[in-house]
N, C-alpha and C positions, 0 to 999 in steps of 0.2 A: 475132846468133845464132851460137853457136860451130860450127866446122866438125867437131870431134870431140867426141862426148859419151860419157860413161861411164855404163853401166847395170849394175846388179847382175845377175848371172847365177846360175842354179841350178846346183849341183854336188853330187855325192855326197860326204859326209864320209868320207874314206878312213881316218880314225882310228876310225870306228865300224864299218865293214864292210870285209872284205878277203877275198882269195882263200882258199878252204877253209872258209869259214863255211857252216853249214847255213842254208838259206833256203826259206821257203814264200811263194809269190806267187800272186796272183789278179788278173788284169786285169778291168776292169769289164765286158768282153764275154764273159767265161768263166763257166760255171756252177759249176765247181769249181776250186780252186787246185791248184798243183803244188809238190811238195817236192823239193829237190835241193841241190847244192853250188855255191857261187860259184866259177866257174873263172876269171873275169876281173872285176876291179873297177877302173874308172877314174872320173874325175870326171864323165864324160859318160854312162856306161852300166855296167850289171851284166850279165854273162852267167852263166846258171845251167844246169848240166847236171842232168838228171833221168832216172829210169828210167820209160819209158812202158808197161811191162808186157809187152813182146815179147822173149822170149828174151834173147839177148846184145846187146841194142840199148840205146843211150842217145840222148837228144835234148837240146836246149837251148832256152831262151827268153831273150830280151833285154829288159831293162828300161831304156829310155832315161830320163835324168834329167828331160827335158821332160815326159814322160808321168807320171812319179812326182810331179813338182811340181804338175801339173794335177789330181791326185787320181784318176787312172785306175787306180792300182795299190794293192792292199792287200799289205803285206809284213810278214813276221815273220822274224827271223833270230837266230842264236846262234853264238858261236864255241866254247862249251864246254857247252851245255845246262844250265848252272847259272843263267844269266840269259838270258831270251828277250826280245828287244826287238821293238817293232812300230812300224809307220808307216802312218798312214791306215787303221787298223782301225776299222770302224764298231761302236759299242757296242750291237749288237743282241742279245747274249747267246746267239746261235746258234753251234753248233759248225761250224767249217769242215771241208770234206772235201778229201782229196787225190785226184788222178787215179789210177785203178786200184786204189783201196782196197776191201777187202772180199773175202769168199770165201777167206780164208787167204792172200791175196796179200801179199807183202812189199813193197808199193808205196811205202812211206815212212811217216813219222810226221808228224802235224800239228805245226807249230811255233807 
């Protein structure tokens, strides 16, 4: 039995997603997704800044690569809005909602 073994590890492909991209994400425990901008992209995690609907406030959520690889996240992203990519989106035909959407609120667009 070898002392050191090599195992494949999950990692975000930084050629596909980068800082400044628009991203919509929904964790499996959330009712609705959140839309924002990628503020940090590493092989291990994505940090997304979004507008929670409160005055001059922003917030963020983190997408660890381990959770994305396990299928806990639905993700849509785009760098130019001409092409929208998705990861782990369930083909249910339903429209996803963003947090704070409705009532004339500029809470973001679904990606």
